[in-house]
C-alpha positions as CSV (number, residue, x, y, z in Angstrom):
1,M,0.0,0.0,0.0
2,K,1.2,3.5,-0.8
3,I,0.9,6.0,2.1
4,L,1.7,9.7,2.2
5,V,2.4,11.2,5.7
6,T,2.1,15.0,6.1
7,G,4.2,16.5,8.9
8,S,6.6,13.6,8.3
9,S,9.6,15.4,9.9
10,G,7.8,16.2,13.2
11,F,8.2,14.3,16.5
12,L,5.4,11.9,15.7
13,G,5.9,11.9,11.9
14,K,9.4,10.5,12.1
15,E,8.2,7.6,14.2
16,V,5.2,6.9,12.0
17,I,7.4,6.8,9.0
18,K,9.7,4.3,10.7
19,A,6.8,2.0,11.6
20,L,4.9,2.2,8.3
21,K,8.0,1.6,6.1
22,K,8.2,-2.0,7.5
23,K,5.0,-2.9,5.6
24,H,4.2,-0.1,3.1
25,I,5.6,2.2,0.6
26,V,5.8,5.6,2.4
27,K,6.1,9.1,1.0
28,K,7.1,12.1,3.1
29,Y,5.4,15.4,2.9
30,D,6.8,18.2,5.0
31,T,8.2,21.7,4.8
32,T,11.7,20.2,5.5
33,E,11.2,18.1,2.3
34,G,10.4,21.3,0.4
35,K,6.7,20.6,0.4
36,N,4.0,23.1,1.2
37,I,0.5,22.0,2.3
38,L,-0.9,25.4,1.0
39,D,0.4,24.6,-2.5
40,R,-2.5,22.8,-4.3
41,G,-0.4,22.0,-7.3
42,E,2.3,20.4,-5.2
43,L,-0.3,18.4,-3.3
44,F,-2.0,17.2,-6.5
45,E,1.3,15.9,-7.8
46,S,2.4,14.3,-4.5
47,L,-0.9,12.5,-4.1
48,K,-0.6,10.6,-7.4
49,G,-0.9,6.8,-6.8
50,I,-1.4,7.3,-3.1
51,D,-3.8,5.0,-1.3
52,I,-3.9,6.5,2.2
53,V,-2.9,9.8,3.7
54,I,-1.9,10.1,7.4
55,H,-2.5,13.8,8.0
56,L,-0.3,14.9,10.9
57,A,0.9,18.3,9.7
58,A,-0.2,21.2,12.1
59,I,1.0,24.2,13.9
60,V,0.4,23.9,17.7
61,E,1.6,27.3,18.9
62,N,-1.5,29.4,19.6
63,D,0.2,32.7,18.9
64,N,1.5,31.6,15.5
65,L,0.0,33.8,12.8
66,N,-0.1,30.9,10.3
67,L,-1.9,28.5,12.6
68,W,-5.4,28.8,11.0
69,E,-4.1,28.9,7.4
70,V,-2.0,25.7,7.8
71,N,-4.3,23.7,10.1
72,V,-7.6,24.6,8.4
73,K,-6.9,25.8,4.9
74,G,-4.1,23.2,4.5
75,T,-6.5,20.5,5.5
76,K,-9.1,21.8,3.0
77,N,-6.5,21.8,0.2
78,L,-5.4,18.3,1.1
79,V,-8.8,16.6,1.1
80,E,-9.9,18.3,-2.1
81,E,-6.7,17.3,-4.0
82,A,-6.9,13.8,-2.5
83,I,-10.4,13.4,-3.9
84,K,-9.2,14.5,-7.3
85,Q,-6.5,11.8,-7.2
86,K,-8.9,9.2,-5.9
87,V,-7.1,8.6,-2.6
88,K,-9.0,5.9,-0.7
89,K,-8.7,7.2,2.9
90,I,-7.4,10.1,5.0
91,I,-6.6,9.4,8.7
92,Y,-6.5,12.8,10.5
93,L,-4.8,13.4,13.8
94,S,-7.0,15.7,15.8
95,S,-6.9,16.2,19.5
96,T,-8.9,15.8,22.7
97,G,-8.4,19.5,22.9
98,V,-11.6,19.9,20.9
99,Y,-13.5,19.2,24.1
100,G,-11.8,22.2,25.8
101,C,-11.7,21.7,29.6
102,P,-14.5,19.2,30.3
103,N,-15.7,17.7,33.6
104,G,-16.3,14.0,33.9
105,K,-15.9,11.2,31.3
106,I,-15.5,11.9,27.6
107,N,-16.4,9.8,24.6
108,E,-16.6,10.5,20.9
109,K,-20.2,11.9,21.2
110,S,-19.4,14.3,24.1
111,K,-20.0,18.0,23.4
112,T,-17.0,19.8,21.8
113,N,-16.0,23.1,23.4
114,P,-12.6,24.3,22.0
115,E,-11.2,27.3,23.9
116,N,-7.9,28.3,22.2
117,N,-6.9,28.8,18.6
118,Y,-5.3,25.5,18.2
119,E,-8.3,23.6,19.6
120,K,-10.6,25.5,17.4
121,S,-8.5,24.9,14.3
122,K,-8.5,21.2,15.0
123,L,-12.3,21.0,15.2
124,E,-12.8,23.1,12.1
125,A,-10.4,20.8,10.2
126,E,-12.4,17.8,11.4
127,N,-15.6,19.4,10.1
128,I,-14.0,20.1,6.7
129,L,-12.9,16.4,6.4
130,L,-16.2,14.9,7.5
131,A,-18.1,17.1,5.1
132,Q,-16.3,15.2,2.3
133,Q,-16.9,11.6,3.7
134,E,-19.2,10.7,0.8
135,K,-16.3,11.3,-1.6
136,I,-13.4,9.8,0.4
137,C,-13.1,7.6,3.5
138,I,-12.3,9.7,6.6
139,N,-11.0,8.6,10.0
140,I,-10.5,11.1,12.8
141,I,-8.2,10.3,15.7
142,R,-8.8,12.4,18.8
143,S,-5.6,11.7,20.7
144,A,-4.9,12.6,24.3
145,M,-1.7,14.5,25.0
146,I,1.1,12.6,23.2
147,F,3.7,11.2,25.5
148,G,7.2,10.6,24.3
149,P,10.9,11.7,24.4
150,N,10.5,15.3,23.1
151,N,11.4,18.7,24.4
152,Y,8.1,19.3,26.2
153,W,8.4,16.2,28.3
154,Q,12.1,16.8,28.9
155,K,11.2,20.2,30.5
156,M,8.5,18.6,32.5
157,F,10.8,15.9,33.9
158,L,13.6,18.4,34.6
159,M,11.1,20.4,36.7
160,L,10.2,17.3,38.6
161,K,13.8,16.4,39.1
162,K,14.4,19.9,40.6
163,D,11.5,19.1,42.9
164,F,9.6,22.1,41.7
165,P,6.0,22.0,43.1
166,L,3.0,21.5,40.9
167,P,1.1,24.9,40.4
168,L,-2.2,23.0,40.8
169,K,-3.8,20.4,42.9
170,G,-2.9,17.5,40.6
171,E,-6.0,15.5,41.4
172,N,-7.3,15.5,37.8
173,T,-7.4,12.3,35.8
174,F,-4.3,12.3,33.6
175,Q,-4.7,9.9,30.6
176,V,-2.0,10.5,28.0
177,T,-1.2,8.7,24.7
178,P,2.3,7.1,24.5
179,I,3.7,7.7,21.1
180,N,4.1,4.0,20.4
181,E,0.5,3.2,21.4
182,L,-0.7,6.0,19.0
183,I,1.3,4.5,16.1
184,N,-0.3,1.1,16.9
185,A,-3.8,2.9,16.7
186,I,-2.9,4.5,13.3
187,E,-1.8,1.1,11.9
188,L,-5.1,-0.4,13.1
189,L,-7.1,2.3,11.4
190,I,-5.3,1.8,8.2
191,K,-6.7,-1.8,8.2
192,K,-10.0,-1.5,10.1
193,G,-11.0,2.1,10.5
194,K,-14.7,2.6,9.5
195,C,-15.4,5.5,7.2
196,G,-16.7,8.7,8.7
197,E,-15.8,7.7,12.2
198,I,-14.1,9.5,15.1
199,Y,-11.9,7.5,17.5
200,L,-10.6,8.5,20.9
201,I,-7.2,7.2,21.8
202,A,-5.4,7.3,25.2
203,C,-4.0,4.9,27.8
204,E,-6.5,2.6,29.4
205,E,-5.1,3.4,32.9
206,K,-6.8,6.3,34.6
207,I,-4.3,7.7,37.1
208,S,-4.1,11.2,38.5
209,L,-1.6,13.9,37.6
210,N,-0.1,13.5,41.1
211,K,0.3,9.7,40.6
212,F,1.9,10.3,37.1
213,C,4.4,12.7,38.7
214,E,5.1,10.3,41.6
215,I,5.9,7.5,39.2
216,S,8.1,9.9,37.2
217,K,10.1,11.0,40.3
218,K,10.6,7.3,41.2
219,H,12.2,6.6,37.8
220,L,14.1,9.8,37.8
221,G,15.9,8.2,40.8
222,M,14.5,10.5,43.5
223,K,14.2,9.1,47.0
224,N,11.3,11.4,48.0
225,T,8.5,11.0,45.4
226,K,6.0,13.0,47.4
227,I,4.5,15.9,45.2
228,K,4.6,19.4,46.5
229,H,1.9,22.0,45.4
230,I,1.6,25.8,45.2
231,P,-1.4,27.9,44.1
232,T,-1.8,28.3,40.3
233,W,-1.5,32.1,40.5
234,L,1.8,31.7,42.2
235,G,3.1,29.4,39.5
236,E,2.0,31.9,36.9
237,V,3.7,34.7,38.6
238,F,6.9,32.7,39.1
239,G,6.8,31.7,35.4
240,K,6.6,35.4,34.3
241,I,9.5,36.3,36.6
242,V,11.8,33.7,35.2
243,K,10.3,34.0,31.7
244,S,9.5,30.3,31.6
245,K,7.6,28.9,28.6
246,T,6.5,26.0,30.6
247,L,4.8,27.9,33.5
248,T,2.4,29.9,31.4
249,K,-1.3,30.3,32.1
250,E,-2.1,28.3,29.0
251,N,0.3,25.4,29.8
252,I,-0.9,25.2,33.4
253,R,-4.5,25.1,32.2
254,H,-3.5,22.3,29.7
255,L,-1.8,20.3,32.4
256,G,-4.5,20.6,35.0
257,K,-7.6,19.8,32.9
258,E,-9.6,16.6,33.5
259,R,-8.4,13.9,31.0
260,N,-10.9,11.0,31.5
261,Y,-11.4,9.3,28.2
262,N,-13.6,6.3,27.1
263,I,-11.7,4.4,24.4
264,K,-14.2,1.5,24.0
265,K,-14.9,2.4,20.4
266,I,-11.3,1.8,19.2
267,K,-11.0,-1.2,21.4
268,K,-13.9,-2.8,19.5
269,L,-11.6,-2.7,16.4
270,G,-9.0,-4.7,18.3
271,Y,-6.9,-1.9,19.9
272,K,-5.0,-3.1,23.0
273,Q,-2.5,-1.1,25.1
274,K,0.7,-2.9,24.9
275,Y,2.6,-1.4,27.8
276,K,1.6,-0.2,31.3
277,I,2.0,3.5,31.8
278,E,4.8,3.0,34.4
279,E,6.8,1.1,31.7
280,Q,6.2,4.0,29.3
281,I,7.3,6.6,31.8
282,K,10.5,4.6,32.6
283,K,11.2,4.2,28.9
284,V,10.8,7.9,28.0
285,I,13.0,8.9,31.0
286,N,15.7,6.4,29.8
287,E,15.5,7.7,26.2
288,L,15.9,11.3,27.5
289,K,18.8,10.2,29.6
290,L,17.5,11.9,32.7
291,N,18.1,9.2,35.3
């Protein structure tokens, strides 16, 4: 099968390419490859002979002036050119961010309530794709926060290693999506994803943010794994003083929201979590060489 991956040079894209190349012919599509998702002509040519598109390309920074154009207009360009080239399926990586800051359990039918530009752009892109589902098979993945050895998690672990207190209570459910589990879900949808369907993906284990941090401190080699806390406002003030990109109001909101996801739908297709969350945390810490 011939598969095109947009955002192929990103953190997730590189790992998706590695996994898919074992069984499929894979084509990269990324700005680092000289490809522009806003260039319809370039898209049309690149989609020739492609069976499936894994659409990962997106801007995540809320203050990026090109966010809406890339995330929304780029997705519109992609689906319209894919239809012209008779591509069979697009698997789109959306986000549980489309639910905003929900309370309680979430499933695919829960009300969406995006709050920031990134979350709104993801939902709009979903709508654009699903509006074309009679012309092309569409699968939407709403992934929880992706967990893996990248810069974001390195900063988070380093703060824990310095024993910096959490700027929130940490009692919220904290389901994340380890990158290898997400790739397994993508591979499953290539084979079994039903057209026009949305699938939630996250760890099956529902632990609190505090518990996640305690496990992390354990595998960082710290003797005292007890989590300290400070008020959110104090964390924000400190973040401004030291000009931290991690301790911003938006990042603290993102970290502290309830992440309680029902993944029964994708499990019915045969999805199974391969590794316990503690194994995943240990693995990422080892890969980041933080212990």
